[in-house]
C-alpha angles and dihedrals in degrees: 000000000000117000118232110237114213123221102246092198090064092057127091099181130061118248131187108231098189131093100225114120096199112141112243113253131169133218119187128188115194118188148166136162091288100053152305132272124194130196136173134197148143098237130048088238089067093062101024095099089059097049090048094064090082092237121137109269144170116219116195117196115197116189122021099207092104098075093174091060091048091050091051093052093050091049090051094052093038095243109168124243098253091052091050090052088053091051090053093048110079091186093062116123119248115269144159120211137156130228131188096275105009144035124228126212120179117180142155123250119203115204124191116237129208091260093058094255125119127234123208123233128181117223119194119194129188120185125192136169094285106007144058121198125196125188130193129168090213132063098248127157100203097131093048092124094054098069087051089053091050089047092052093038092236111189086003091282093164090055092056134068131264090263087068091053088051091053089049092053092047092047088053091057095044090050089051091053090046089054091049092053093043090054089047091054091052091049092048091050091052090048091051090052090049091051091048096045093050095039110172092005113063137140094203110120131210087246091067087059097039093059090059089049090053092047090053091048091051093049093049093046092055099036100042095080090056092064092074092028093066088062088066092058094043092051098033112171098189093071091240094121111061121217091241089060096049093092090058091051088048088055088054090051090050090053089048089053089048089052090056092045091054090044090056089049094051091047090053091047090050092051089051091049091053090053090047093048091050089046090053090050091051092048090049092049090048089052092051091047090049091054092048090047091053092050093048091046090053092056095046096084090035090055091047093056092043088052092053095049091046093061117108100236112146096217108057108137098195091060092064093042116115093229096033096114094048091044093052091052092046090050092050092050094048092048091048091051093047092051090046091049091049091054092049092049091052089044091237090133 
């Protein structure tokens, strides 16, 4: 059933367009060179005192069902209405754009489930001069290692600006996709070896290959907009990305290029596997046809003699012979064995 798409320019109220029922809860990590303070809450008022201290801080918002809280956060950070709509729309395409006093990054995160499938989560990031906001409609703990890094001042993250924190978050996601594609390459290689080892006799279905093709399409669809989007961060005109941080964003861009290179490799491997699978099917069908042909050929001379002896001529001496029946059986068996031996000698079977 097709989903009706609303015209967001004809709306004057924010609306959550997802289906997740996760209660909205907030986690803020405020830091400077001296230390780190952490606070949690379900309303913006619970953490507002900490974000008003003008320290650098990272505010994580899990669950978007409480639209009033999301609206309050956007109003506090002067996030415009259209960006707030994009945050509340989990089906929004990935993008990177800059505004006067903040940068917006919306991308998709694929997480592996216990059954081997992937679930798609939208992560919205907004980076300002002294803040980074991340929004997710699910309660995911993907960035769990980053607060520890801030706490321990790994790579002197507390001595750097919020643009560096944004590069760290983006790099985590790019590394995650690189790991997904690396695992896919290994699985495709195993599948190729299986098809080669069981050439002409395989239980591998086209569905096993098709699931990788769908996964590649999904990754390309949601990562493709970032190819041009990274140019926005590398040539940022609102002065929110410092020149000293550009090498880190270039590193993110290099990882993004690596993702697409791995994606191309996987797509080539999938195409080769499809050809190999079809070749296997053809070879298996040829093997079946060969066996049927051998059986049919064995019965051609037998059918010939049976046809002669089945004719209604009055004078047919072997029909009155005492050993005629046994002789007929013996002759048929000998002929069948001779034909089979001839096929084996010619290596036709």
